[in-house]
N, C-alpha and C positions, 0 to 999 in steps of 0.2 A: 106482513111478517111482524111479530111481536119484538120489542127490544128487548135487550138483555139486563138485569139489575143485579148488582151484588149489595147484600145488606149485611154490613159487618156489625150489626148489633141485633140482639133478639127483639121483635117486635110483636105486638098483640095480635090474637089471631085474626081479628076482624080487619087490622090494617095489612096483613100480609095476604088475606084473601083479596083485598082492593088491589093490591100490587099486582097479583097473578092474574087477576082479569085483564090487565093492561100489559104486562111483561113475564118474560121467563124471569124467575127470582132464584137466586144461588145464595144460600147462607153461608158465611164465612167468620170463623173466630177472629175478630178484629185486633185481639192481642197479639194473635201470630202473624208477625210483620210479613214473613216469607209467604205463607198462605194467601195473606191478603194482596200481596204485591203481585202473586201469580193469578189470582181471580180477577183482578183488575186489568189485566192484558186481554182479556176476553170479554169485555163487557161495554156497555153503553152509558151506564149512569151507575151509581152507588149512594147508599143512604146508611147513615151511622151516627155516632157521636163519640167523643172523647178520644179518639184515635188521630195521631198525628198522619196526615196524608202529604208525603213529600214529593217535590218535583219528580225525583229519580222514579217514584213508584207509578208515574202517569207517563214516563217514556214510553214509546211504542204502543201505547192504547189509543183506542178511539173514543174514549170517553167524551160525551156532550154535556154532561150534568153532573153534579155532586149535590146532595141533600144532607145537611146536618141538622140532627134534631136538638137543635139548641139556639139560642140567640148569637152567642160568641162563636166567632169565626178564626180564634188564633190558631187553631190547629192546621191552618190552609196557609200556604203562599198565595195570598189573591193577585198580586200582578202576575205571578206565574200562570195562575189558571187563566187570568184574562188575556194573556199574550198567546195562551193555547186555544182560546176560544171556547172554554167550559165555563159553563154558566155554574154559580156557586150560590145555593139557595139557603136560606135559614128560616127560623119560627119565632119572629120579635114580638108578635102580640099575644098569644095565647098562653104565655107563661107570666105576663106583666103582673098580674095579681096575687097569684101565688107567691112569687117571688118577694113582692114588697110585703106581703105577711110575713116572711121568713125574717127580711130586713126589720121588720118592727118587732119581731120575737126578740131579735139580739138586741134591739134598744130596751126594750122592757127587762129581759132576762139580767142583762148587764147593770141596768140601773138598780134593779131591785133584788140583786144578788141570787136570782132564783135557783140557778143549777148549783150554786156554792151551798146554800143553805138547804135546799132539798137533800143534797148528799150529807150534809150535817145531821139532819133528821133523820135519815135512813141509817146513820152509823151509831144511832142511839144516843146522841150527844145533846138533844133537847132536855133537859131535866128542871128547868125553871123559866119563868117569863125573860123573853129576851131584851137585852138593853142596848145602848149605844153601839157597842161593839159589833152587833149585827143590824144595824140600819143601813138601809140603801139611800138612794136619792130621788127626788120628784123626776118624773118625765113630764108631766102636764106643766104647761107655762114657760119651759124651757127654750132655748134657742138650738135649732138643728139645722147644720149647715150641710148641705148635700153637693158633693163633687161631680157634676154632671146630671142635668135635669132633663132626660129623655123620658122614654115610657115608665120603666120601673121608678126613676127618680120622682117623676111626676105623681104616681100612685103612691110613695112615700110621702111626698108632701101634702097629699089629700088627707092620708090618715093622721099626719101631724099636725096640721092646722084646723082640720074640721073636727077629729076625734079627741085630739088632746090640746088644743089651744096653745100650739108651738109657735114660735116665731121662725119662720123658715128662711134661711138664706142659701144662696146657690152660686155655682160656678157653671158657666156652660159656653159652648162657642157662640151660641145666638140666643137672644133672649126667649123665654118661654112666658108668652102673652097669657097663656090660660092659668098658669100657676100664679103669675102675678094678679091677675084680675081675680081669680077664685080663691085663692089661698094666702093672698098677701104676700108671696114669696118676693124677695127682694135679690136682684143679682148683684154681687160684689166680687171684686178679685180674691184670689185664694188667701193672700195674707191677711185680708180682713175676715174672711169666713173662718180662717183656723185661730184667729186670735180672740174671736168673740163667741164661737159656738160652744154649748155644753156637750153636743154629740157631733163628731164629723163622719159623715157617711159617704162612702165611695161607691158611684155608681156609673163609672165609666169601663168602656172596653180596654181590652190590654193592647197597646200599641207601641210602638217606639216612642212616642211622646208621653205616654202614660206609665211606662215602666219604671218602678221606684219613683214615682211622682210624690210619694210620702216616704220621707225619711228623717235624718237627725235634724235637719235645719227646720222642716216642719213641724216635728213633734216639739221643737224648742219653742215654737211661736204659740202652741196650744196651751190653753189653761191647764194648770195641774189637775183640776178637777173635771177635765174633758175625758171623754170616752170614744174611741175609734171603732167605726162600724165598718166592716169590708164583707160585702156578699157579692162582690163583682168579680175581680180576678186576684188570685194571691201576689202576683208579682207587680201588681200597683204598689205594692209597700213594700220598703226594704225590711224583710223580715228581722235582721240582724239589729237595724237601728230601733224596730220597734221593741223587741226584747230589751234592748238596752234602756230604752225609755221607760218601759214598765218597771224594770229593775231599779232604776233611778228614781222613780216616783215623778218623772217628767209628766207623764199623763196618769188619770186614775185607773183606766182600765180597757179593755178591748172585748168586741163581740165580733167573732170571726167566723165565717162559712167557707172561707176559700185560703189556701196557703200557697207558698211559692212551690212546694213539692207537695203533691198528693198522691197517696194518702200521705199524711203528716208522718215524720219520723217518731216513733214513740219516745225518743229521748229528748226532743223539742223541750227547752224550757219553758214554752208555752203552756204546755200540759200539765205543768207543776204549780202554775200561778193560780190563785184561787180568784182572783181579778181578771180572768180571761174566759170567756165563753167560746167553746170551740165546738164546731160542728162539721159533720162530715160532706160538706158540698150538697146541701139538701135543699137550695134555692127554690126550684121549680119541683123538688119530689113530692108531689101528692098523686094518688092514684089518677084524679080526673086530669090534672094537667100534663102529666106525662103521657097518658093515652092520647090526649089532644095535640100534643107537640108531635106523636110519632104519627098521627093520622095526618095533620097540616104537611109535615115533611114527605110523607108519600104522595099528597096531592101536588106538592111542589115539584118533586122529581118527575112525576108523570106528565105535568103541563110543561115542564121544562124540555123533556124529550120531545114531545108534541110540538114545541116550538110556540105555545101559547102563554106561558107563565109571564106576566107583568108586574107582579108584587112579590115581596120577600125575597129579591134578589141582591145579593152582596155587590156583585161587580155588574152594575147595569151597563157599563160601557160595552159589554159583550153583545148587547142588542144591537148596537150601532155598527158591529163588524158585518 
């Protein structure tokens, strides 16, 4: 008898076909919490992204596995899932390079004022040779501080060191020997990283420990010429403190792909600042990568329901139960 699966996000046709080879698939609009909750009551597993799955939505279900089409898993109460014996799978590898590309595009765009000056040209303001008022700052040879040197952070470090001859500093729970050996990265304490980096790049998951880890005290330690880059999770930064730091000139600028509230409020002061590059959470948003993520998540779910999944598991403790 086939398992029953709820998909609460639209999937590519070939990924849907793959799932239907292995299970009965029901599609539900994930933004309709009531409909999603009802569908979860009669299913063995679910696949989707960007929707919070609460413990209450799982009460009275027979769900064995959940598969998120993302590397992040802050939409789930992981300890609760583990207690229920539900496997949570994610897609940590397939999006590494495309997300690192996004991070580096923010570094370059922020340093060279790409968005600001492109808008200036389109507005018909370019009427003579540019002068110092429109100059940016160099990227090559500068110091990049990466907070969290995991897969994506390591890919950013590779681009920085090998492509732009940057000096790479990092903080991490454990040493990243590959980055130290191949990219000359040096592990330091956060305070030192903040004090000497020209670009401070956040690459940490959102947890209780990382929520608002960059706030007013941290901005005060940064160089006035420093640029903050965040393509991890919006809530790792205290957004009010960031706005205050930018308004006061405490730091030079910011390149942001993520925000505390998404979509960002159109009235946010960040959107009126020329020294802020703001993107709509496009980290892994390429046709190739999003397709690979959906396929990976589907394969994760099928294997988890079959009891054969051994990789890409967030809560590996479930396997010991």
